[in-house]
MIZA-714155 format. One record per atom (N, C-alpha, C, O, CB): x negated, y, z; atom name; residue in three letters. Coordinates in Angstrom, 2 decimals, decimal comma. Glycine has a CB too. Example, Ala and Ser with C-alpha at 12.3 -4.5 7.8 and 13.67 -1.06 7.14 Angstrom:
residues 2
[site [-13,19; -5,69; 7,80]; N; ALA]
[site [-12,30; -4,50; 7,80]; CA; ALA]
[site [-13,20; -3,30; 7,80]; C; ALA]
[site [-14,24; -3,32; 8,46]; O; ALA]
[site [-11,31; -4,47; 9,05]; CB; ALA]
[site [-12,85; -2,25; 7,08]; N; SER]
[site [-13,67; -1,06; 7,14]; CA; SER]
[site [-12,90; 0,03; 7,87]; C; SER]
[site [-13,41; 1,14; 8,04]; O; SER]
[site [-14,08; -0,60; 5,72]; CB; SER]
This chain:
residues 95
[site [-1,01; -0,94; -0,08]; N; MET]
[site [-0,32; -0,25; 0,10]; CA; MET]
[site [-1,14; 1,47; -0,01]; C; MET]
[site [-2,25; 1,70; 0,49]; O; MET]
[site [0,28; -0,84; 1,28]; CB; MET]
[site [-0,35; 2,49; -0,73]; N; ALA]
[site [-1,33; 3,59; -0,74]; CA; ALA]
[site [-0,63; 3,90; 0,60]; C; ALA]
[site [0,42; 3,65; 1,19]; O; ALA]
[site [-1,39; 4,81; -2,10]; CB; ALA]
[site [-2,54; 5,00; 0,89]; N; PRO]
[site [-2,37; 6,01; 2,08]; CA; PRO]
[site [-1,53; 6,78; 1,40]; C; PRO]
[site [-1,28; 7,03; 0,21]; O; PRO]
[site [-3,66; 6,81; 2,70]; CB; PRO]
[site [-1,04; 7,17; 2,74]; N; THR]
[site [0,05; 8,76; 2,46]; CA; THR]
[site [-0,62; 9,59; 3,28]; C; THR]
[site [-1,53; 9,34; 4,08]; O; THR]
[site [1,92; 8,81; 3,01]; CB; THR]
[site [0,28; 11,29; 2,81]; N; LEU]
[site [-0,77; 12,55; 3,52]; CA; LEU]
[site [-0,79; 12,45; 4,88]; C; LEU]
[site [-1,73; 13,08; 5,36]; O; LEU]
[site [-0,31; 14,16; 3,25]; CB; LEU]
[site [-0,25; 12,01; 5,52]; N; ASP]
[site [-0,27; 11,18; 7,15]; CA; ASP]
[site [-1,68; 10,89; 7,47]; C; ASP]
[site [-2,54; 11,57; 8,04]; O; ASP]
[site [0,59; 9,52; 7,22]; CB; ASP]
[site [-1,71; 9,72; 6,95]; N; ASP]
[site [-2,52; 9,23; 6,86]; CA; ASP]
[site [-3,88; 9,23; 6,76]; C; ASP]
[site [-4,66; 8,71; 7,56]; O; ASP]
[site [-2,21; 8,98; 6,46]; CB; ASP]
[site [-4,22; 9,97; 5,57]; N; ILE]
[site [-5,51; 11,26; 4,99]; CA; ILE]
[site [-5,58; 11,95; 6,69]; C; ILE]
[site [-6,27; 11,46; 7,58]; O; ILE]
[site [-4,71; 12,91; 3,28]; CB; ILE]
[site [-4,72; 13,16; 6,85]; N; ILE]
[site [-4,75; 13,85; 7,76]; CA; ILE]
[site [-5,67; 13,39; 8,60]; C; ILE]
[site [-6,78; 13,86; 8,86]; O; ILE]
[site [-3,68; 14,01; 8,19]; CB; ILE]
[site [-4,95; 12,14; 9,15]; N; ALA]
[site [-5,78; 12,06; 10,25]; CA; ALA]
[site [-6,19; 10,97; 10,46]; C; ALA]
[site [-5,92; 10,21; 11,38]; O; ALA]
[site [-5,35; 12,44; 11,26]; CB; ALA]
[site [-7,09; 10,82; 9,31]; N; ALA]
[site [-9,17; 10,41; 8,89]; CA; ALA]
[site [-9,15; 11,43; 9,24]; C; ALA]
[site [-9,31; 11,82; 10,40]; O; ALA]
[site [-10,19; 10,04; 7,23]; CB; ALA]
[site [-8,96; 12,07; 8,25]; N; LEU]
[site [-9,93; 13,61; 8,16]; CA; LEU]
[site [-9,74; 14,45; 10,02]; C; LEU]
[site [-10,64; 15,21; 10,36]; O; LEU]
[site [-8,88; 15,07; 6,46]; CB; LEU]
[site [-9,13; 14,31; 10,52]; N; SER]
[site [-8,93; 15,28; 11,97]; CA; SER]
[site [-10,06; 13,85; 12,96]; C; SER]
[site [-10,95; 14,22; 13,73]; O; SER]
[site [-6,46; 15,53; 12,73]; CB; SER]
[site [-9,82; 12,55; 12,75]; N; ARG]
[site [-10,74; 11,69; 13,33]; CA; ARG]
[site [-12,37; 12,13; 13,18]; C; ARG]
[site [-13,14; 12,34; 14,12]; O; ARG]
[site [-10,45; 10,34; 12,70]; CB; ARG]
[site [-12,74; 12,22; 11,44]; N; ILE]
[site [-13,89; 12,96; 11,61]; CA; ILE]
[site [-14,24; 13,83; 11,86]; C; ILE]
[site [-15,42; 13,97; 12,18]; O; ILE]
[site [-14,32; 13,04; 11,13]; CB; ILE]
[site [-13,30; 14,87; 11,83]; N; GLU]
[site [-13,58; 16,39; 12,66]; CA; GLU]
[site [-13,74; 16,08; 14,02]; C; GLU]
[site [-14,30; 17,03; 14,57]; O; GLU]
[site [-12,28; 17,56; 12,58]; CB; GLU]
[site [-13,54; 15,29; 14,71]; N; GLN]
[site [-13,79; 15,60; 16,03]; CA; GLN]
[site [-14,94; 13,95; 16,27]; C; GLN]
[site [-14,73; 13,06; 17,10]; O; GLN]
[site [-12,00; 15,83; 17,08]; CB; GLN]
[site [-16,10; 14,02; 15,23]; N; GLY]
[site [-17,56; 12,91; 15,65]; CA; GLY]
[site [-17,87; 11,86; 15,15]; C; GLY]
[site [-18,99; 11,39; 14,94]; O; GLY]
[site [-17,64; 12,34; 16,84]; CB; GLY]
[site [-16,15; 11,19; 14,80]; N; GLU]
[site [-16,30; 10,41; 13,87]; CA; GLU]
[site [-16,86; 10,08; 13,30]; C; GLU]
[site [-17,21; 11,17; 12,84]; O; GLU]
[site [-16,00; 10,40; 13,42]; CB; GLU]
[site [-17,90; 8,79; 12,30]; N; THR]
[site [-18,12; 8,09; 10,92]; CA; THR]
[site [-17,91; 8,45; 10,24]; C; THR]
[site [-17,27; 9,37; 10,76]; O; THR]
[site [-17,80; 7,23; 10,55]; CB; THR]
[site [-17,78; 8,73; 8,60]; N; PRO]
[site [-16,27; 7,92; 7,66]; CA; PRO]
[site [-16,37; 6,59; 7,16]; C; PRO]
[site [-15,59; 6,13; 6,33]; O; PRO]
[site [-15,86; 8,67; 6,18]; CB; PRO]
[site [-17,51; 5,86; 7,77]; N; SER]
[site [-17,19; 4,29; 7,25]; CA; SER]
[site [-16,70; 3,67; 9,18]; C; SER]
[site [-16,80; 2,52; 9,62]; O; SER]
[site [-19,21; 3,23; 6,24]; CB; SER]
[site [-16,34; 4,63; 9,72]; N; ALA]
[site [-16,23; 3,94; 10,94]; CA; ALA]
[site [-14,65; 4,19; 10,98]; C; ALA]
[site [-13,96; 3,34; 11,55]; O; ALA]
[site [-17,20; 4,54; 12,27]; CB; ALA]
[site [-14,08; 5,23; 10,42]; N; VAL]
[site [-12,51; 5,66; 9,73]; CA; VAL]
[site [-11,99; 4,72; 9,04]; C; VAL]
[site [-10,87; 4,22; 9,06]; O; VAL]
[site [-12,46; 6,83; 8,72]; CB; VAL]
[site [-13,37; 4,42; 8,10]; N; ALA]
[site [-13,17; 3,97; 6,62]; CA; ALA]
[site [-12,33; 2,15; 7,59]; C; ALA]
[site [-11,18; 1,71; 7,52]; O; ALA]
[site [-15,32; 3,86; 5,27]; CB; ALA]
[site [-13,46; 1,65; 8,31]; N; ARG]
[site [-13,05; 0,56; 8,95]; CA; ARG]
[site [-11,71; 0,42; 9,08]; C; ARG]
[site [-11,09; -0,58; 8,70]; O; ARG]
[site [-13,57; 0,48; 10,06]; CB; ARG]
[site [-11,02; 1,75; 9,80]; N; SER]
[site [-9,90; 1,34; 10,75]; CA; SER]
[site [-8,63; 1,99; 10,40]; C; SER]
[site [-7,59; 1,98; 11,06]; O; SER]
[site [-10,21; 1,68; 12,20]; CB; SER]
[site [-8,86; 2,53; 9,30]; N; SER]
[site [-7,72; 2,98; 8,05]; CA; SER]
[site [-7,23; 2,11; 7,14]; C; SER]
[site [-7,49; 0,92; 6,99]; O; SER]
[site [-8,21; 3,94; 7,12]; CB; SER]
[site [-6,39; 2,92; 6,48]; N; PRO]
[site [-5,76; 2,20; 5,08]; CA; PRO]
[site [-7,09; 2,82; 4,09]; C; PRO]
[site [-7,61; 1,99; 3,34]; O; PRO]
[site [-3,76; 2,91; 4,48]; CB; PRO]
[site [-7,71; 4,43; 4,08]; N; LEU]
[site [-8,31; 4,41; 3,29]; CA; LEU]
[site [-9,69; 4,27; 3,25]; C; LEU]
[site [-10,48; 4,37; 4,19]; O; LEU]
[site [-7,98; 5,10; 2,90]; CB; LEU]
[site [-9,91; 4,03; 1,99]; N; LYS]
[site [-11,43; 3,89; 1,45]; CA; LYS]
[site [-12,72; 4,96; 1,92]; C; LYS]
[site [-12,69; 6,08; 2,43]; O; LYS]
[site [-11,29; 4,06; -0,17]; CB; LYS]
[site [-13,60; 4,28; 1,60]; N; ARG]
[site [-14,51; 5,18; 2,45]; CA; ARG]
[site [-15,03; 6,01; 1,27]; C; ARG]
[site [-15,91; 6,79; 1,63]; O; ARG]
[site [-15,79; 4,34; 3,41]; CB; ARG]
[site [-14,71; 6,08; -0,17]; N; THR]
[site [-15,12; 6,79; -1,29]; CA; THR]
[site [-13,94; 7,44; -1,31]; C; THR]
[site [-14,09; 8,62; -1,64]; O; THR]
[site [-15,58; 6,06; -2,55]; CB; THR]
[site [-12,14; 6,93; -0,95]; N; SER]
[site [-11,13; 8,47; -0,90]; CA; SER]
[site [-11,82; 9,37; 0,73]; C; SER]
[site [-11,74; 10,54; 1,12]; O; SER]
[site [-8,73; 7,86; -0,61]; CB; SER]
[site [-12,19; 8,64; 1,07]; N; ILE]
[site [-12,66; 9,93; 2,63]; CA; ILE]
[site [-13,16; 10,97; 2,18]; C; ILE]
[site [-12,74; 12,11; 2,34]; O; ILE]
[site [-13,94; 9,52; 3,85]; CB; ILE]
[site [-14,69; 10,42; 1,22]; N; TYR]
[site [-15,52; 11,67; 0,62]; CA; TYR]
[site [-14,85; 12,32; -0,65]; C; TYR]
[site [-15,40; 13,27; -1,20]; O; TYR]
[site [-17,06; 11,19; 0,16]; CB; TYR]
[site [-13,33; 11,68; -1,25]; N; LYS]
[site [-13,37; 12,27; -2,03]; CA; LYS]
[site [-12,43; 13,30; -1,18]; C; LYS]
[site [-13,07; 14,35; -1,29]; O; LYS]
[site [-13,14; 11,64; -3,27]; CB; LYS]
[site [-11,35; 13,58; -0,44]; N; TYR]
[site [-10,19; 14,08; 0,25]; CA; TYR]
[site [-11,63; 14,74; 0,71]; C; TYR]
[site [-12,09; 15,30; -0,28]; O; TYR]
[site [-8,88; 13,11; 1,25]; CB; TYR]
[site [-12,48; 14,88; 1,77]; N; MET]
[site [-13,09; 16,04; 2,29]; CA; MET]
[site [-13,39; 17,29; 1,92]; C; MET]
[site [-13,28; 18,45; 2,34]; O; MET]
[site [-13,90; 15,80; 2,54]; CB; MET]
[site [-14,01; 16,40; 0,54]; N; LYS]
[site [-14,76; 17,01; -0,80]; CA; LYS]
[site [-13,81; 18,38; -1,41]; C; LYS]
[site [-14,22; 19,46; -1,83]; O; LYS]
[site [-14,84; 15,62; -2,15]; CB; LYS]
[site [-12,25; 17,79; -1,28]; N; MET]
[site [-11,11; 19,01; -2,08]; CA; MET]
[site [-10,78; 19,66; -0,45]; C; MET]
[site [-10,94; 20,88; -0,40]; O; MET]
[site [-9,18; 18,10; -3,21]; CB; MET]
[site [-10,41; 19,10; 0,67]; N; ARG]
[site [-10,29; 19,69; 1,67]; CA; ARG]
[site [-11,43; 21,51; 1,90]; C; ARG]
[site [-11,10; 22,68; 2,11]; O; ARG]
[site [-10,58; 18,36; 2,64]; CB; ARG]
[site [-12,74; 20,82; 1,73]; N; GLU]
[site [-13,54; 21,66; 1,50]; CA; GLU]
[site [-13,11; 22,74; 0,75]; C; GLU]
[site [-12,77; 23,87; 1,10]; O; GLU]
[site [-14,45; 21,15; 1,06]; CB; GLU]
[site [-13,19; 22,14; -0,52]; N; LYS]
[site [-13,24; 23,10; -1,75]; CA; LYS]
[site [-11,85; 23,93; -1,81]; C; LYS]
[site [-11,64; 25,11; -2,07]; O; LYS]
[site [-13,46; 22,21; -3,23]; CB; LYS]
[site [-10,94; 22,84; -1,46]; N; THR]
[site [-9,31; 23,92; -1,72]; CA; THR]
[site [-8,30; 24,49; -0,42]; C; THR]
[site [-7,32; 25,21; -0,25]; O; THR]
[site [-8,02; 22,83; -2,68]; CB; THR]
[site [-9,30; 23,58; 0,43]; N; GLY]
[site [-8,77; 24,28; 1,38]; CA; GLY]
[site [-7,13; 23,78; 2,37]; C; GLY]
[site [-6,61; 24,26; 3,37]; O; GLY]
[site [-8,68; 25,54; 0,58]; CB; GLY]
[site [-6,69; 22,38; 1,27]; N; SER]
[site [-5,74; 21,65; 1,18]; CA; SER]
[site [-5,99; 20,65; 0,52]; C; SER]
[site [-6,91; 20,73; -0,29]; O; SER]
[site [-4,83; 22,16; 0,83]; CB; SER]
[site [-5,17; 19,27; 0,68]; N; ILE]
[site [-5,12; 18,42; 0,23]; CA; ILE]
[site [-4,24; 18,00; -1,05]; C; ILE]
[site [-3,33; 18,82; -1,18]; O; ILE]
[site [-5,03; 17,96; 1,10]; CB; ILE]
[site [-4,21; 17,01; -2,05]; N; GLN]
[site [-3,01; 16,65; -3,35]; CA; GLN]
[site [-2,83; 15,31; -2,92]; C; GLN]
[site [-2,88; 14,84; -1,79]; O; GLN]
[site [-3,53; 16,73; -5,21]; CB; GLN]
[site [-2,62; 14,80; -4,02]; N; ILE]
[site [-2,32; 13,36; -3,59]; CA; ILE]
[site [-1,87; 13,11; -4,82]; C; ILE]
[site [-0,78; 13,67; -4,99]; O; ILE]
[site [-1,29; 13,02; -2,34]; CB; ILE]
[site [-2,42; 12,19; -6,25]; N; GLY]
[site [-2,11; 12,83; -7,64]; CA; GLY]
[site [-2,14; 11,78; -7,86]; C; GLY]
[site [-3,07; 11,07; -7,50]; O; GLY]
[site [-2,86; 13,82; -8,48]; CB; GLY]
[site [-1,10; 11,33; -8,54]; N; LYS]
[site [-0,23; 10,54; -9,49]; CA; LYS]
[site [-1,67; 9,16; -10,20]; C; LYS]
[site [-2,75; 9,45; -10,70]; O; LYS]
[site [0,61; 12,01; -11,01]; CB; LYS]
[site [-1,30; 8,26; -10,06]; N; ARG]
[site [-2,21; 7,93; -10,95]; CA; ARG]
[site [-1,59; 6,87; -12,10]; C; ARG]
[site [-0,46; 6,59; -11,69]; O; ARG]
[site [-3,39; 7,38; -10,15]; CB; ARG]
[site [-1,82; 6,21; -13,25]; N; GLY]
[site [-1,93; 6,16; -14,26]; CA; GLY]
[site [-2,29; 7,08; -15,31]; C; GLY]
[site [-3,00; 8,05; -15,07]; O; GLY]
[site [-1,23; 5,77; -14,34]; CB; GLY]
[site [-1,76; 6,81; -16,67]; N; ALA]
[site [-1,53; 7,18; -17,68]; CA; ALA]
[site [-1,36; 8,54; -17,87]; C; ALA]
[site [-1,49; 8,92; -16,71]; O; ALA]
[site [-0,73; 6,58; -18,01]; CB; ALA]
[site [-1,15; 9,61; -18,58]; N; LYS]
[site [-0,48; 11,04; -18,21]; CA; LYS]
[site [0,64; 11,13; -18,92]; C; LYS]
[site [0,65; 12,33; -18,65]; O; LYS]
[site [-1,31; 12,32; -18,51]; CB; LYS]
[site [1,64; 10,99; -19,61]; N; LEU]
[site [2,66; 11,82; -21,01]; CA; LEU]
[site [2,36; 12,34; -21,94]; C; LEU]
[site [1,99; 13,51; -21,92]; O; LEU]
[site [3,37; 12,80; -20,85]; CB; LEU]
[site [2,43; 11,57; -23,09]; N; CYS]
[site [1,99; 12,20; -24,07]; CA; CYS]
[site [2,89; 12,87; -24,89]; C; CYS]
[site [2,56; 13,42; -25,95]; O; CYS]
[site [1,33; 11,48; -24,69]; CB; CYS]
[site [4,41; 12,84; -24,28]; N; MET]
[site [5,07; 13,31; -25,32]; CA; MET]
[site [5,87; 13,73; -24,05]; C; MET]
[site [5,89; 13,00; -23,05]; O; MET]
[site [5,61; 12,37; -26,67]; CB; MET]
[site [6,74; 15,31; -24,13]; N; PRO]
[site [7,81; 15,66; -22,49]; CA; PRO]
[site [8,99; 14,54; -22,28]; C; PRO]
[site [9,33; 13,88; -23,27]; O; PRO]
[site [8,90; 17,46; -22,62]; CB; PRO]
[site [9,58; 14,32; -21,11]; N; LEU]
[site [10,42; 13,56; -21,63]; CA; LEU]
[site [11,75; 14,14; -22,12]; C; LEU]
[site [12,50; 13,35; -22,70]; O; LEU]
[site [10,57; 12,66; -20,78]; CB; LEU]
[site [12,09; 15,25; -22,00]; N; ASN]
[site [13,19; 15,93; -22,85]; CA; ASN]
[site [13,21; 15,32; -24,04]; C; ASN]
[site [14,09; 14,50; -24,32]; O; ASN]
[site [13,03; 17,41; -23,10]; CB; ASN]
[site [12,02; 15,73; -25,02]; N; LEU]
[site [11,34; 15,21; -26,54]; CA; LEU]
[site [12,16; 13,74; -26,30]; C; LEU]
[site [13,26; 13,52; -26,82]; O; LEU]
[site [9,14; 15,08; -26,71]; CB; LEU]
[site [11,41; 12,72; -25,40]; N; GLU]
[site [11,05; 11,57; -25,50]; CA; GLU]
[site [13,07; 10,88; -25,61]; C; GLU]
[site [13,60; 9,97; -26,25]; O; GLU]
[site [9,79; 11,17; -24,00]; CB; GLU]
[site [13,69; 12,14; -24,40]; N; GLU]
[site [14,86; 10,85; -24,87]; CA; GLU]
[site [15,74; 11,54; -26,11]; C; GLU]
[site [16,41; 10,60; -26,52]; O; GLU]
[site [16,17; 10,35; -23,33]; CB; GLU]
[site [16,03; 12,55; -26,78]; N; ASP]
[site [15,64; 13,31; -28,31]; CA; ASP]
[site [16,07; 12,20; -28,93]; C; ASP]
[site [17,07; 11,72; -29,46]; O; ASP]
[site [13,93; 13,83; -28,77]; CB; ASP]
[site [14,38; 11,85; -28,56]; N; LEU]
[site [14,20; 10,57; -30,13]; CA; LEU]
[site [14,89; 9,17; -29,59]; C; LEU]
[site [15,61; 8,57; -30,38]; O; LEU]
[site [12,05; 10,03; -30,65]; CB; LEU]
[site [14,67; 8,61; -28,23]; N; VAL]
[site [16,07; 7,48; -27,49]; CA; VAL]
[site [17,44; 7,74; -28,35]; C; VAL]
[site [18,17; 6,87; -28,83]; O; VAL]
[site [16,58; 8,01; -25,49]; CB; VAL]
[site [17,58; 9,00; -28,43]; N; THR]
[site [19,16; 9,22; -28,50]; CA; THR]
[site [19,38; 9,20; -30,47]; C; THR]
[site [20,41; 8,91; -31,07]; O; THR]
[site [19,68; 11,16; -27,53]; CB; THR]
[site [18,44; 9,47; -30,88]; N; TRP]
[site [17,99; 9,74; -32,65]; CA; TRP]
[site [17,84; 8,26; -33,14]; C; TRP]
[site [17,85; 8,01; -34,35]; O; TRP]
[site [16,21; 10,72; -32,97]; CB; TRP]
[site [17,70; 7,22; -32,14]; N; VAL]
[site [16,90; 5,86; -32,46]; CA; VAL]
[site [18,80; 5,53; -32,37]; C; VAL]
[site [19,45; 6,17; -33,20]; O; VAL]
[site [15,28; 4,95; -31,04]; CB; VAL]
[site [19,55; 4,69; -31,52]; N; ALA]
[site [20,69; 4,73; -31,07]; CA; ALA]
[site [21,75; 4,71; -32,27]; C; ALA]
[site [22,44; 3,93; -32,92]; O; ALA]
[site [20,74; 5,84; -30,20]; CB; ALA]
[site [21,29; 6,59; -32,07]; N; VAL]
[site [22,60; 7,30; -33,65]; CA; VAL]
[site [22,37; 6,11; -34,99]; C; VAL]
[site [23,09; 5,33; -35,61]; O; VAL]
[site [21,80; 9,59; -34,63]; CB; VAL]
[site [20,83; 6,53; -34,99]; N; MET]
[site [20,45; 5,13; -36,51]; CA; MET]
[site [21,37; 4,13; -36,51]; C; MET]
[site [21,95; 3,57; -37,43]; O; MET]
[site [18,87; 4,06; -36,41]; CB; MET]
[site [21,39; 4,03; -35,51]; N; GLN]
[site [21,55; 2,10; -34,96]; CA; GLN]
[site [22,78; 1,73; -35,24]; C; GLN]
[site [23,04; 0,78; -35,98]; O; GLN]
[site [21,40; 1,62; -33,16]; CB; GLN]
[site [23,99; 2,75; -34,41]; N; ARG]
[site [25,21; 2,76; -34,63]; CA; ARG]
[site [25,83; 3,07; -36,29]; C; ARG]
[site [26,81; 2,59; -36,86]; O; ARG]
[site [25,60; 3,70; -33,65]; CB; ARG]
[site [24,85; 4,02; -36,75]; N; ALA]
[site [25,74; 4,08; -38,27]; CA; ALA]
[site [25,09; 3,01; -39,12]; C; ALA]
[site [25,31; 3,02; -40,33]; O; ALA]
[site [25,62; 5,69; -39,21]; CB; ALA]
[site [24,49; 2,31; -38,69]; N; GLY]
[site [23,88; 1,27; -38,94]; CA; GLY]
[site [22,47; 0,51; -40,76]; C; GLY]
[site [22,37; -0,29; -41,69]; O; GLY]
[site [25,28; 0,66; -38,67]; CB; GLY]
[site [21,63; 1,98; -39,79]; N; TRP]
[site [20,62; 1,77; -40,45]; CA; TRP]
[site [19,72; 1,40; -38,67]; C; TRP]
[site [19,92; 1,83; -37,53]; O; TRP]
[site [20,18; 3,23; -41,69]; CB; TRP]
[site [19,15; 0,85; -39,02]; N; PRO]
[site [18,65; 0,51; -37,86]; CA; PRO]
[site [16,94; 0,50; -38,16]; C; PRO]
[site [16,44; -0,20; -39,04]; O; PRO]
[site [19,35; -0,92; -37,37]; CB; PRO]
[site [16,10; 1,48; -37,22]; N; VAL]
[site [14,95; 2,35; -36,94]; CA; VAL]
[site [13,74; 1,29; -36,86]; C; VAL]
[site [14,09; 0,46; -36,02]; O; VAL]
[site [15,16; 3,28; -35,51]; CB; VAL]
[site [12,36; 0,94; -37,42]; N; GLU]
[site [11,34; 0,37; -37,36]; CA; GLU]
[site [10,71; 1,08; -36,88]; C; GLU]
[site [10,63; 2,30; -36,98]; O; GLU]
[site [10,92; -0,07; -38,23]; CB; GLU]
[site [10,10; 0,23; -36,19]; N; PRO]
[site [8,95; 0,74; -35,14]; CA; PRO]
[site [7,90; 2,32; -35,63]; C; PRO]
[site [7,41; 3,34; -35,16]; O; PRO]
[site [7,76; -0,79; -35,02]; CB; PRO]
[site [8,07; 1,46; -37,04]; N; TYR]
[site [7,01; 2,79; -37,89]; CA; TYR]
[site [7,51; 4,26; -38,02]; C; TYR]
[site [6,88; 5,31; -38,13]; O; TYR]
[site [6,76; 2,41; -39,61]; CB; TYR]
[site [8,90; 4,00; -37,96]; N; GLU]
[site [9,77; 5,15; -38,39]; CA; GLU]
[site [9,81; 6,07; -36,60]; C; GLU]
[site [9,53; 7,14; -36,05]; O; GLU]
[site [11,68; 4,38; -39,16]; CB; GLU]
[site [10,33; 4,75; -36,37]; N; VAL]
[site [10,16; 5,68; -34,78]; CA; VAL]
[site [8,45; 7,01; -34,41]; C; VAL]
[site [8,35; 8,15; -33,95]; O; VAL]
[site [9,97; 3,95; -33,28]; CB; VAL]
[site [7,44; 5,95; -34,97]; N; ILE]
[site [6,21; 6,95; -34,86]; CA; ILE]
[site [6,23; 7,71; -35,49]; C; ILE]
[site [6,21; 8,80; -34,92]; O; ILE]
[site [5,07; 6,66; -35,01]; CB; ILE]
[site [6,28; 7,75; -36,55]; N; ILE]
[site [7,08; 8,78; -37,66]; CA; ILE]
[site [7,58; 10,07; -36,65]; C; ILE]
[site [7,04; 11,03; -36,09]; O; ILE]
[site [8,70; 7,88; -38,55]; CB; ILE]
[site [8,89; 9,52; -36,74]; N; LYS]
[site [9,75; 10,71; -35,87]; CA; LYS]
[site [9,11; 11,50; -34,98]; C; LYS]
[site [9,06; 12,72; -34,83]; O; LYS]
[site [10,79; 10,18; -35,00]; CB; LYS]
[site [8,54; 10,43; -34,34]; N; ALA]
[site [7,60; 10,86; -32,75]; CA; ALA]
[site [6,50; 11,91; -33,12]; C; ALA]
[site [6,59; 13,06; -32,69]; O; ALA]
[site [6,60; 9,31; -31,96]; CB; ALA]
[site [5,51; 11,55; -33,87]; N; SER]
[site [4,94; 12,63; -35,06]; CA; SER]
[site [5,03; 13,63; -35,19]; C; SER]
[site [4,18; 14,51; -35,06]; O; SER]
[site [5,17; 12,59; -36,06]; CB; SER]
[site [6,82; 13,71; -35,67]; N; THR]
[site [6,81; 15,20; -36,24]; CA; THR]
[site [7,33; 16,48; -34,48]; C; THR]
[site [7,34; 17,68; -34,17]; O; THR]
[site [8,50; 15,19; -37,98]; CB; THR]
[site [7,72; 14,91; -33,77]; N; ILE]
[site [8,29; 15,57; -32,89]; CA; ILE]
[site [7,43; 16,62; -32,11]; C; ILE]
[site [7,74; 17,65; -31,52]; O; ILE]
[site [8,83; 14,69; -32,13]; CB; ILE]
[site [6,22; 15,97; -32,33]; N; VAL]
[site [5,56; 16,46; -30,98]; CA; VAL]
[site [4,80; 18,02; -31,59]; C; VAL]
[site [4,70; 19,20; -31,28]; O; VAL]
[site [4,20; 15,06; -30,28]; CB; VAL]
[site [4,47; 17,20; -32,49]; N; ALA]
[site [3,92; 18,65; -33,46]; CA; ALA]
[site [4,60; 19,78; -34,45]; C; ALA]
[site [3,91; 20,66; -34,96]; O; ALA]
[site [3,03; 18,15; -34,42]; CB; ALA]
């Protein structure tokens, strides 16, 4: 399970009280490298932000919904859409 913001704040406060990052990592859900990352982030910005993992979206959600609607309308009209046609349509929408 991913560490929460409360876990991160608790770990950083333990480090501020004098514990070593390695000792905190052994007894918390954070890895040692993550502790150093959050220490550096807090030092630079003064706050902590947890980022999302995974690939970034290449198309905004509203455009993706438009594309899905277009595919559904074409299928209902009796014109099934091939995968390459969806790629072409998506390319024209994004461009």
